[in-house]
C-alpha positions as CSV (number, residue, x, y, z in Angstrom):
1,M,0.0,0.0,0.0
2,L,1.1,3.5,-0.7
3,D,-0.1,6.1,1.8
4,G,0.6,9.6,3.0
5,K,3.3,8.3,5.4
6,T,5.3,6.6,2.6
7,L,4.9,9.4,0.1
8,K,7.6,12.1,0.2
9,A,7.1,14.0,-3.1
10,I,4.3,14.8,-5.6
11,A,4.7,15.8,-9.2
12,F,1.9,17.8,-10.8
13,D,1.0,18.4,-14.4
14,L,0.1,22.0,-15.2
15,D,-2.4,22.5,-18.0
16,G,-5.8,20.9,-17.2
17,T,-4.6,20.0,-13.7
18,L,-3.6,23.2,-11.9
19,I,-4.5,25.8,-14.5
20,D,-7.2,26.1,-17.2
21,S,-4.9,27.5,-19.9
22,V,-7.0,26.7,-22.9
23,P,-8.6,30.1,-23.3
24,D,-5.2,31.7,-23.9
25,L,-3.9,28.8,-26.0
26,Y,-7.0,29.2,-28.1
27,V,-6.3,32.8,-28.8
28,A,-2.6,32.1,-29.6
29,V,-3.5,29.3,-32.0
30,N,-6.2,31.3,-33.8
31,E,-3.9,34.4,-34.1
32,S,-1.2,32.1,-35.6
33,L,-3.7,30.6,-38.1
34,L,-5.0,34.1,-39.0
35,E,-1.4,35.3,-39.6
36,L,-0.9,32.3,-41.9
37,G,-4.1,33.1,-43.8
38,L,-5.8,29.9,-42.6
39,A,-9.2,29.1,-41.2
40,S,-9.8,29.5,-37.5
41,C,-10.7,26.7,-35.0
42,S,-12.9,26.6,-31.9
43,E,-12.0,26.6,-28.2
44,I,-13.5,23.1,-27.9
45,Q,-11.2,21.8,-30.6
46,V,-8.1,23.3,-28.9
47,R,-9.2,21.6,-25.6
48,S,-9.1,18.3,-27.5
49,W,-5.6,19.0,-28.9
50,V,-3.8,20.0,-25.7
51,G,-1.5,17.6,-23.9
52,N,1.5,16.7,-26.0
53,G,3.4,20.0,-26.1
54,A,3.3,23.1,-28.2
55,E,4.5,21.6,-31.5
56,R,1.9,18.8,-31.4
57,L,-0.8,21.4,-30.6
58,M,0.1,23.5,-33.6
59,E,0.5,20.4,-35.8
60,R,-3.1,19.5,-35.0
61,A,-4.3,23.0,-35.6
62,L,-2.6,23.3,-38.9
63,T,-3.9,19.9,-40.0
64,F,-7.4,21.0,-39.2
65,A,-7.1,24.4,-40.9
66,K,-5.4,23.0,-44.0
67,Q,-7.5,19.8,-44.1
68,T,-4.3,17.8,-44.9
69,D,-1.2,16.5,-43.3
70,V,1.4,19.2,-42.4
71,D,5.0,18.7,-43.3
72,E,8.0,19.6,-41.1
73,G,8.8,22.8,-42.9
74,E,5.2,24.2,-42.4
75,L,5.3,23.3,-38.8
76,K,8.7,24.9,-38.3
77,A,7.5,28.1,-39.9
78,A,4.4,28.2,-37.8
79,M,6.0,27.7,-34.4
80,P,7.6,31.1,-34.0
81,L,4.1,32.7,-34.7
82,F,2.5,30.5,-32.0
83,M,5.3,31.3,-29.5
84,K,4.9,35.0,-30.2
85,H,1.1,35.0,-29.8
86,Y,1.1,32.8,-26.7
87,Q,3.7,35.0,-25.0
88,A,1.4,37.9,-25.6
89,N,-1.6,36.1,-24.2
90,L,0.0,34.0,-21.6
91,Q,-2.2,34.9,-18.7
92,Q,-5.0,37.0,-20.1
93,H,-7.8,34.5,-19.6
94,S,-6.2,31.4,-17.9
95,R,-7.2,30.7,-14.3
96,L,-6.4,28.4,-11.4
97,Y,-8.9,25.6,-10.9
98,D,-11.0,25.9,-7.7
99,G,-9.1,24.8,-4.6
100,V,-5.7,24.5,-6.2
101,K,-3.7,27.1,-4.3
102,P,-4.9,26.2,-0.8
103,A,-4.5,22.5,-1.4
104,L,-0.9,23.0,-2.7
105,E,-0.1,25.2,0.3
106,Q,-1.5,22.5,2.7
107,L,0.5,19.8,1.0
108,A,3.7,21.9,1.2
109,Q,3.0,22.6,4.9
110,V,2.5,18.9,5.6
111,G,6.0,18.4,4.3
112,Y,5.6,17.0,0.8
113,R,8.2,18.1,-1.8
114,L,6.3,19.4,-4.9
115,A,7.3,19.5,-8.5
116,I,5.8,20.6,-11.8
117,V,6.1,18.0,-14.7
118,T,4.5,19.5,-17.8
119,N,4.8,19.2,-21.5
120,K,4.4,23.0,-21.8
121,P,7.7,24.8,-22.8
122,H,9.6,25.9,-19.8
123,R,9.6,29.5,-21.0
124,F,5.9,29.7,-20.4
125,T,5.6,27.5,-17.4
126,L,7.5,29.5,-14.8
127,P,5.8,32.9,-15.6
128,L,2.4,31.2,-15.3
129,L,3.3,29.8,-11.9
130,Q,4.5,33.2,-10.8
131,A,1.4,35.0,-12.1
132,F,-0.8,32.8,-9.9
133,G,1.5,33.1,-6.9
134,I,2.3,29.4,-6.6
135,D,5.9,29.3,-8.0
136,T,7.5,29.2,-4.6
137,L,5.7,26.0,-3.6
138,F,7.6,23.9,-6.1
139,S,11.2,22.6,-5.6
140,A,11.5,21.6,-9.3
141,V,9.8,22.8,-12.5
142,L,10.3,20.6,-15.6
143,G,8.9,21.8,-18.9
144,G,8.4,19.7,-22.0
145,D,11.8,21.0,-23.3
146,S,13.7,20.6,-20.1
147,L,14.9,17.1,-20.8
148,A,15.4,14.9,-23.9
149,K,12.0,13.4,-23.6
150,M,8.6,14.4,-22.2
151,K,5.4,12.6,-21.0
152,P,4.2,10.0,-21.7
153,D,7.9,9.0,-21.6
154,P,8.8,8.4,-17.9
155,L,12.1,10.4,-18.1
156,P,10.9,13.5,-16.3
157,L,9.6,11.3,-13.4
158,T,12.7,9.1,-13.3
159,H,14.8,12.3,-13.4
160,L,13.0,13.4,-10.2
161,L,13.5,10.0,-8.6
162,N,17.2,10.2,-9.3
163,E,17.6,13.9,-8.4
164,W,15.7,13.7,-5.1
165,Q,17.0,10.2,-4.3
166,L,13.5,8.7,-3.9
167,T,12.2,5.2,-4.3
168,P,9.2,4.8,-6.6
169,D,6.8,4.4,-3.7
170,Q,7.8,7.8,-2.5
171,L,6.8,9.8,-5.6
172,L,3.2,10.4,-6.9
173,M,2.1,11.9,-10.2
174,V,-1.1,14.0,-10.4
175,G,-2.5,14.8,-13.8
176,D,-5.6,15.1,-16.0
177,S,-4.3,13.2,-19.1
178,K,-3.5,9.6,-20.0
179,N,0.1,11.0,-20.8
180,D,0.5,11.6,-17.0
181,I,-0.8,8.2,-16.1
182,F,1.2,6.3,-18.7
183,A,4.4,8.2,-17.6
184,A,3.7,7.3,-14.0
185,Q,3.1,3.6,-14.8
186,A,6.3,3.5,-16.9
187,A,8.2,5.0,-14.0
188,G,6.7,2.5,-11.5
189,I,5.0,5.2,-9.4
190,A,1.4,5.8,-8.3
191,S,-0.8,8.3,-10.0
192,I,-3.9,10.3,-9.4
193,G,-6.1,11.1,-12.5
194,L,-8.3,14.1,-12.5
195,T,-11.6,14.0,-14.4
196,Y,-12.0,17.7,-15.1
197,G,-9.0,18.5,-17.4
198,Y,-8.0,17.8,-20.9
199,N,-7.8,14.1,-21.9
200,Y,-8.9,14.0,-25.6
201,G,-12.5,13.4,-24.6
202,E,-11.6,10.1,-22.9
203,D,-12.5,8.9,-19.4
204,I,-9.3,9.2,-17.4
205,G,-10.3,6.1,-15.5
206,L,-9.7,4.0,-18.6
207,S,-5.9,4.7,-18.2
208,E,-6.1,3.0,-14.7
209,P,-4.6,5.6,-12.4
210,T,-4.1,4.6,-8.8
211,L,-6.9,6.9,-7.8
212,V,-9.4,9.1,-9.7
213,C,-10.5,12.5,-8.3
214,D,-13.2,14.8,-9.5
215,T,-11.9,17.9,-7.8
216,F,-8.5,19.2,-6.7
217,E,-9.5,19.2,-3.1
218,Q,-10.0,15.5,-3.3
219,V,-6.3,15.1,-4.2
220,F,-5.4,16.5,-0.8
221,V,-7.9,14.4,1.0
222,G,-6.9,11.3,-0.9
223,I,-3.2,11.7,0.0
224,T,-3.5,12.9,3.6
225,S,-6.3,10.4,4.6
226,Q,-4.1,7.6,3.2
227,Q,-6.8,6.5,0.7
228,L,-4.5,5.7,-2.2
229,L,-5.2,2.3,-3.5
230,E,-2.6,-0.4,-4.0
231,Q,-1.2,-0.4,-7.5
């Protein structure tokens, strides 16, 4: 059994887990498509495209707008536009999900070491954390470009295990996407799957996380009440 006494550190995804960032991503994607002279997309579509990093997001948007596969050159040309527009709209409409800040503060006060493990580029991750006043709660912040591979590869999580000298039963991954759960499973650690985020329209429970939570407050309760299920 893994419980709150065994656990020493918790890794959190960012988009769809702590922050609803789609409204700003939506603006950045559409501004990029407009500058390229392409058709716009909907916010609902952007919600279904988020989760595998900025390049994959733009690849999906371009494929939709052009109604055909996108080659490497087209994607390479579009990325600076997306980066420019997202930088300009980084925290215009994004928001913390209900209960996130107090729950994170409580977990830190209890003594858990906290990390961010996201596929969002690092250049956007830290400013978002700072904008919402939660940056100081995290001992490590890993973006999608911080290491050679990103989720669903386990590398970011095994990196934390090695850096913090933890055993797999001492680290937990919390996220809203199957990428988070698959990365945790590959790293041999427990996971919590959140139902309210971005998971390509799929039930997060199908990925078989250790525990499923409907709200962020339940994450705190699930950890501190030692209700994590045996893997």
